[in-house]
C-alpha positions as CSV (number, residue, x, y, z in Angstrom):
1,X,-7.8,6.7,17.2
2,X,-8.8,3.2,17.1
3,X,-6.9,0.0,17.1
4,X,-7.5,-2.0,14.1
5,X,-9.7,-4.5,14.3
6,X,-9.6,-8.1,16.3
7,X,-6.3,-9.8,14.8
8,X,-6.7,-13.3,14.2
9,X,-5.8,-16.7,15.1
10,X,-2.1,-16.0,14.4
11,X,-1.9,-12.6,15.9
12,X,-3.5,-13.8,19.2
13,X,-0.4,-12.9,20.7
14,X,-0.1,-9.3,19.7
15,X,0.9,-7.8,16.2
16,X,4.9,-7.6,16.9
17,X,4.9,-11.0,18.9
18,X,3.6,-13.1,16.2
19,X,5.6,-11.5,13.1
20,X,8.7,-12.0,14.5
21,X,7.8,-15.7,15.4
22,X,5.6,-16.4,12.1
23,X,8.5,-18.6,10.4
24,X,8.5,-20.6,13.3
25,X,4.7,-21.9,12.9
26,X,5.7,-24.4,10.4
27,X,8.7,-26.5,10.3
28,X,11.8,-24.1,9.3
29,X,15.4,-25.9,8.2
30,X,17.6,-26.9,10.6
31,X,15.9,-24.6,13.4
32,X,16.6,-21.6,12.0
33,X,14.7,-18.6,13.1
34,X,14.1,-16.7,9.7
35,X,13.0,-18.7,6.8
36,X,16.0,-19.3,4.8
37,X,16.6,-17.8,1.3
38,X,15.4,-20.6,-1.6
39,X,17.1,-19.4,-4.7
40,X,16.3,-22.0,-6.9
41,X,14.0,-21.2,-10.1
42,X,13.1,-24.8,-10.9
43,X,11.1,-27.6,-8.6
44,X,11.7,-31.5,-9.0
45,X,9.4,-34.2,-7.9
46,X,9.7,-37.8,-8.2
47,X,7.0,-38.3,-9.4
48,X,5.0,-37.3,-12.8
49,X,2.0,-37.4,-11.2
50,X,2.9,-35.0,-8.3
51,X,4.6,-32.6,-10.8
52,X,1.2,-32.5,-12.7
53,X,-1.0,-32.0,-9.4
54,X,1.1,-29.2,-8.2
55,X,0.5,-27.4,-11.6
56,X,-3.2,-28.5,-11.3
57,X,-3.3,-27.0,-7.9
58,X,-4.7,-30.1,-6.4
59,X,-1.3,-30.6,-4.1
60,X,0.6,-27.9,-2.8
61,X,4.1,-27.2,-4.0
62,X,6.5,-24.9,-6.2
63,X,6.1,-25.5,-10.0
64,X,8.4,-22.3,-11.1
65,X,10.2,-19.6,-9.2
66,X,8.2,-16.8,-11.6
67,X,5.2,-18.3,-9.5
68,X,6.9,-17.8,-6.3
69,X,9.3,-19.8,-3.8
70,X,9.5,-20.8,-0.3
71,X,11.1,-17.9,1.0
72,X,8.1,-15.3,-0.9
73,X,5.5,-17.7,0.4
74,X,6.7,-17.1,4.2
75,X,6.5,-13.1,3.4
76,X,2.9,-14.0,1.9
77,X,2.1,-15.6,5.0
78,X,3.4,-12.8,7.2
79,X,1.2,-10.3,5.4
80,X,-1.7,-12.2,5.4
81,X,-1.8,-12.2,9.0
82,X,-0.7,-8.7,9.0
83,X,-4.0,-7.9,7.0
84,X,-6.3,-10.5,8.8
85,X,-6.7,-11.6,5.6
86,X,-7.3,-15.0,3.3
87,X,-4.6,-15.3,1.3
88,X,-1.8,-13.0,-0.5
89,X,0.4,-12.6,-3.3
90,X,3.5,-11.0,-3.5
91,X,5.1,-9.1,-6.4
92,X,8.8,-7.0,-7.3
93,X,7.0,-3.6,-6.8
94,X,3.8,-2.7,-5.4
95,X,2.9,-1.2,-9.4
96,X,3.1,-4.4,-9.9
97,X,1.0,-5.8,-7.5
98,X,-1.5,-3.2,-8.4
99,X,-1.3,-3.4,-12.2
100,X,-1.2,-7.7,-11.9
101,X,-4.7,-6.7,-9.7
102,X,-6.1,-4.7,-12.8
103,X,-5.3,-6.5,-15.3
104,X,-6.0,-10.2,-14.3
105,X,-9.6,-8.6,-13.0
106,X,-10.5,-6.3,-15.5
107,X,-11.8,-6.8,-19.2
108,X,-12.5,-4.1,-22.1
109,X,-15.6,-2.1,-21.4
110,X,-15.6,-2.5,-17.6
111,X,-15.4,0.7,-15.6
112,X,-13.4,1.7,-12.7
113,X,-14.0,4.1,-9.8
114,X,-10.8,5.3,-8.9
115,X,-9.5,8.6,-6.5
116,X,-9.0,12.0,-7.8
117,X,-5.5,12.2,-5.9
118,X,-4.3,8.7,-6.6
119,X,-0.1,9.0,-6.7
120,X,0.8,9.8,-9.7
121,X,2.5,6.1,-10.9
122,X,-0.7,4.7,-10.0
123,X,-2.8,7.5,-11.8
124,X,-0.5,7.0,-14.9
125,X,-1.2,3.4,-15.0
126,X,-4.9,4.0,-15.0
127,X,-4.5,5.9,-17.9
128,X,-2.6,3.5,-19.6
129,X,-5.8,1.3,-19.0
130,X,-8.3,4.0,-20.5
131,X,-6.3,3.7,-23.4
132,X,-6.5,0.2,-23.5
133,X,-10.4,-0.1,-23.3
134,X,-11.2,0.5,-20.2
135,X,-13.2,3.4,-18.6
136,X,-11.8,5.0,-15.8
137,X,-13.9,7.6,-13.6
138,X,-11.8,10.1,-11.2
139,X,-13.6,11.2,-8.2
140,X,-13.3,12.8,-4.6
141,X,-13.0,9.9,-2.5
142,X,-13.3,12.4,0.4
143,X,-17.2,11.9,-0.5
144,X,-18.7,8.7,-0.5
145,X,-21.4,10.8,-2.9
146,X,-19.0,11.2,-5.4
147,X,-17.8,7.6,-5.8
148,X,-22.3,6.9,-5.7
149,X,-22.5,9.1,-8.5
150,X,-20.0,7.8,-10.7
151,X,-21.2,4.6,-10.3
152,X,-22.5,2.6,-13.7
153,X,-23.7,-1.3,-14.5
154,X,-20.6,-1.4,-15.8
155,X,-18.5,-1.0,-12.6
156,X,-16.4,-3.7,-11.8
157,X,-13.8,-2.1,-8.8
158,X,-13.6,0.9,-6.6
159,X,-9.8,2.1,-6.4
160,X,-9.0,4.2,-3.5
161,X,-5.9,5.2,-0.9
162,X,-6.1,5.4,2.8
163,X,-4.2,8.5,2.8
164,X,-3.2,10.1,-0.2
165,X,0.7,11.1,-1.2
166,X,1.4,13.6,-1.3
167,X,-1.7,16.0,0.0
168,X,-2.8,13.7,2.8
169,X,-6.4,13.7,1.6
170,X,-8.2,11.0,3.5
171,X,-10.7,8.6,1.8
172,X,-14.2,8.5,2.9
173,X,-13.3,4.6,3.6
174,X,-15.6,3.5,5.6
175,X,-18.8,4.7,3.6
176,X,-17.3,3.8,0.6
177,X,-16.9,0.1,1.9
178,X,-21.0,0.0,2.6
179,X,-21.8,1.4,-1.1
180,X,-19.5,-1.5,-2.5
181,X,-20.9,-4.0,-0.2
182,X,-24.4,-3.1,-1.6
183,X,-24.0,-2.3,-5.1
184,X,-21.3,-5.9,-5.5
185,X,-19.0,-3.8,-6.5
186,X,-15.0,-5.0,-5.8
187,X,-13.4,-2.6,-3.2
188,X,-9.6,-2.1,-3.6
189,X,-7.9,-0.4,-0.8
190,X,-4.0,0.7,-1.4
191,X,-3.1,1.0,2.4
192,X,0.6,1.3,1.6
193,X,0.3,4.6,3.5
194,X,-0.9,3.7,6.6
195,X,0.4,-0.1,6.8
196,X,-1.6,-3.1,8.5
197,X,-0.4,-1.4,11.8
198,X,-2.1,1.8,11.6
199,X,-5.2,-0.1,9.5
200,X,-6.9,-2.8,8.1
201,X,-8.8,-2.4,5.4
202,X,-11.1,-5.5,5.6
203,X,-12.6,-3.4,8.4
204,X,-14.1,-1.1,6.1
205,X,-15.4,-4.1,3.8
206,X,-12.3,-3.7,1.1
207,X,-12.3,-7.3,-0.7
208,X,-8.3,-6.4,-1.7
209,X,-5.7,-4.6,0.3
210,X,-2.4,-3.1,-1.3
211,X,0.8,-2.8,0.4
212,X,3.8,-1.3,-1.1
213,X,5.9,-3.4,1.2
214,X,9.1,-1.3,-0.1
215,X,7.5,1.4,2.3
216,X,7.2,1.1,6.2
217,X,6.6,-3.0,6.1
218,X,10.2,-3.1,4.9
219,X,11.0,0.3,6.6
220,X,14.6,0.2,5.8
221,X,15.1,1.5,2.1
222,X,17.1,-2.0,0.9
223,X,14.3,-3.5,-1.1
224,X,11.3,-3.1,-3.7
225,X,8.5,-5.3,-3.1
226,X,4.8,-5.2,-3.2
227,X,1.6,-7.2,-2.4
228,X,-1.8,-8.3,-3.1
229,X,-4.1,-9.8,0.4
230,X,-7.6,-10.7,-0.4
231,X,-9.2,-10.0,2.4
232,X,-12.1,-12.6,2.7
233,X,-14.4,-9.6,2.6
234,X,-15.3,-9.6,-0.9
235,X,-18.2,-12.4,-2.1
236,X,-16.4,-13.6,-5.6
237,X,-19.3,-15.6,-6.8
238,X,-20.8,-12.0,-7.3
239,X,-17.8,-11.1,-9.7
240,X,-18.1,-12.1,-13.7
241,X,-14.5,-11.8,-14.5
242,X,-13.6,-14.4,-12.5
243,X,-12.5,-17.4,-15.5
244,X,-13.8,-21.1,-15.5
245,X,-10.4,-22.3,-15.3
246,X,-9.9,-20.8,-11.4
247,X,-13.9,-21.2,-10.4
248,X,-13.1,-23.8,-7.7
249,X,-14.8,-25.4,-4.9
250,X,-13.9,-22.6,-2.5
251,X,-15.1,-19.2,-4.1
252,X,-12.9,-17.5,-1.6
253,X,-9.9,-18.9,-3.6
254,X,-11.2,-17.6,-6.8
255,X,-9.7,-13.9,-6.8
256,X,-6.5,-14.4,-5.6
257,X,-6.0,-17.5,-7.6
258,X,-6.9,-15.7,-11.1
259,X,-4.3,-13.0,-9.7
260,X,-1.4,-15.4,-9.3
261,X,-2.3,-16.8,-12.4
262,X,-3.0,-14.5,-14.9
263,X,-1.6,-11.8,-13.1
264,X,2.1,-12.8,-11.6
265,X,2.3,-15.8,-13.9
266,X,1.4,-14.4,-16.8
267,X,3.2,-10.2,-16.4
268,X,6.1,-12.0,-14.6
269,X,6.6,-8.9,-11.8
270,X,8.2,-11.7,-9.3
271,X,9.7,-11.2,-5.8
272,X,13.0,-12.3,-5.8
273,X,13.8,-14.3,-2.6
274,X,16.6,-11.9,-1.9
275,X,14.3,-9.1,-1.8
276,X,11.6,-11.0,0.1
277,X,13.7,-11.8,3.0
278,X,14.6,-8.5,3.7
279,X,10.9,-7.1,3.7
280,X,10.5,-9.9,5.4
281,X,12.9,-9.0,8.2
282,X,12.0,-5.4,8.0
283,X,8.5,-6.4,8.9
284,X,9.5,-7.9,12.2
285,X,9.9,-4.0,14.0
286,X,7.2,-2.0,12.1
287,X,5.3,-1.5,15.4
288,X,8.1,-0.6,16.9
289,X,9.4,2.2,13.6
290,X,6.2,3.8,12.9
291,X,5.0,4.5,16.5
292,X,8.3,6.5,16.4
293,X,8.0,7.9,13.0
294,X,4.0,9.2,13.8
295,X,5.3,10.9,16.8
296,X,7.9,12.5,14.8
297,X,5.4,13.3,12.0
298,X,3.0,14.9,14.8
299,X,5.3,17.0,15.8
300,X,6.7,18.2,12.9
301,X,3.5,18.7,11.6
302,X,2.6,21.4,14.5
303,X,6.1,23.0,14.3
304,X,5.7,23.7,10.8
305,X,1.6,25.0,11.2
306,X,3.4,27.3,13.7
307,X,6.3,28.5,11.2
308,X,5.7,32.3,9.7
309,X,7.2,30.7,6.8
310,X,5.0,28.2,6.1
311,X,1.5,28.6,4.6
312,X,0.7,25.4,4.7
313,X,0.8,21.8,6.4
314,X,-1.5,18.8,5.3
315,X,-1.1,16.1,7.7
316,X,-4.2,14.4,9.3
317,X,-3.0,14.9,12.4
318,X,-4.2,18.2,12.6
319,X,-7.0,19.2,13.8
320,X,-7.2,21.7,10.9
321,X,-7.3,18.7,8.5
322,X,-10.3,18.6,6.7
323,X,-10.5,14.4,7.0
324,X,-9.4,14.9,10.9
325,X,-12.3,13.2,12.2
326,X,-11.8,10.1,10.1
327,X,-8.5,9.8,10.3
328,X,-8.8,9.5,13.9
329,X,-12.1,7.1,13.7
330,X,-10.6,4.7,11.5
331,X,-6.7,4.8,12.3
332,X,-4.2,3.7,14.8
333,X,-2.3,6.8,14.1
334,X,-2.2,9.4,11.7
335,X,0.8,8.4,9.5
336,X,4.1,9.4,9.5
337,X,4.0,11.1,6.0
338,X,3.2,15.2,5.6
339,X,3.2,17.8,2.9
340,X,4.0,21.8,3.9
341,X,4.0,24.7,1.5
342,X,6.5,27.4,1.8
343,X,5.2,30.8,1.7
344,X,6.5,32.0,-2.0
345,X,8.7,34.6,-0.9
346,X,11.2,32.0,-0.1
347,X,12.7,29.8,-2.5
348,X,12.4,26.2,-2.3
349,X,15.7,24.8,-3.6
350,X,17.1,26.8,-1.3
351,X,15.4,25.7,1.8
352,X,15.7,22.1,0.9
353,X,19.2,22.2,0.4
354,X,20.2,23.7,3.8
355,X,18.8,20.6,5.3
356,X,21.2,18.4,7.3
357,X,19.7,15.5,8.7
358,X,16.9,14.9,6.4
359,X,17.8,13.5,3.1
360,X,16.6,14.5,-0.3
361,X,15.0,11.8,-1.8
362,X,12.3,10.4,-3.9
363,X,11.0,7.3,-1.6
364,X,8.8,7.0,1.8
365,X,8.7,5.0,5.0
366,X,12.3,4.7,5.6
367,X,13.9,4.9,8.8
368,X,15.7,8.3,7.8
369,X,13.2,11.3,6.9
370,X,13.0,12.1,3.3
371,X,12.0,15.6,1.8
372,X,11.2,16.1,-2.0
373,X,9.8,19.1,-4.0
374,X,6.9,17.6,-5.3
375,X,5.6,20.2,-8.2
376,X,8.9,19.7,-9.8
377,X,9.9,15.7,-9.3
378,X,7.6,13.3,-8.8
379,X,4.4,15.3,-10.1
380,X,6.1,16.6,-12.4
381,X,5.0,14.7,-15.8
382,X,1.2,15.4,-15.2
383,X,1.9,19.1,-16.3
384,X,1.0,22.2,-14.4
385,X,-3.3,21.8,-14.9
386,X,-3.7,18.7,-13.2
387,X,-1.4,19.7,-10.2
388,X,-3.7,22.4,-9.9
389,X,-6.7,20.0,-9.9
390,X,-5.4,18.1,-7.1
391,X,-4.1,20.9,-5.0
392,X,-0.6,20.3,-5.7
393,X,1.2,23.8,-5.4
394,X,4.9,24.5,-6.9
395,X,6.3,25.3,-3.4
396,X,4.9,22.0,-2.0
397,X,7.3,19.8,0.1
398,X,6.6,16.6,1.1
399,X,8.5,14.9,3.8
400,X,8.4,11.2,5.0
401,X,9.5,11.1,8.8
402,X,11.5,8.5,10.1
403,X,12.6,7.8,13.4
404,X,15.4,10.4,14.4
405,X,15.4,11.9,17.9
406,X,12.7,14.5,17.9
407,X,14.5,17.6,18.6
408,X,17.4,17.0,15.8
409,X,14.8,16.9,13.4
410,X,12.8,19.6,14.6
411,X,16.0,22.1,14.9
412,X,17.0,20.9,11.2
413,X,13.6,22.5,9.4
414,X,14.6,25.2,12.3
415,X,17.6,26.3,10.8
416,X,16.7,24.9,7.3
417,X,13.7,27.6,7.4
418,X,15.5,30.5,9.0
């Protein structure tokens, strides 16, 4: 397993050290260690010319709370540093971030290539875009050749996830990145399942990195948020859909500016300062939490793989996983999400109901271990045919592994399966 790419200057002292002290890299009111909460919606200026310059982007400042505030900006700076990027925009949820990017950057008639294994809500969003005139091709993203075959002259964007939720397929990230770079196609990688601690999409040429900050970055299950980070790897002068108003003197800012204006301002998926503060504090312990979660996940996956009542375990850390070699090459560790299929003779709901430490819940990335019956909940709306195409069995259980003591976690699953 490889460490993330070399950190930017802001992270030269190490990932956790830099996040802990990130707020203090610029003046903080009254010497506070955290960026304080700024809850004002409007911002006043003594000179009308300053107000106009802020609105037109010629001067730094805040115009209206829907486009951000100082507390959110501090979180955006942390996310940018974690992703080794150029700039970030935060949103109320991860889905708001994805939706804003697609609607801000694409037009009717554009073509998108997306992973066949996208999470259910993201898949649903792409279906909605298709109904509004965009062509979407779903392909097996574990094979870069499948992506290449799907490309068209109208292809503007390739969208994949690092690790698929819930079956844990790992996209052929590096080879897809090479392909997008040669073709001049924007490469968007959803980094939620790995987080910037385990992987940086910039290392494979992704122009935009998505994070559902609700999950591992926040970690405590107490705040919703999402982000888009421009990694600096994409040449926006090759992207025809940038509007003239946003073609400023620095092309590196074109994409993120259009996303902030057309995606955040116009659609209104604004992250509240209270939520931004929660996420920023949670981010401080990302590396510590995820190291424990990954260790627990490796142990639980090995236990389940050897259990007679478990038919299959899907986890990139297992040597039997189809993309184990890719995961070992690209990621610091294999993540903290796994899924397993029960023997059909076992009653899925009876087994889950016997869990005592593990919580039955739909979230992931929490400090607590969470489990959910996939086909009956988060993928129920897709229907049996689409679930079968994605390899989601009726007896599939998704487990988001937390930071509990390993013996307690293993004993919990042992007694539930007994």
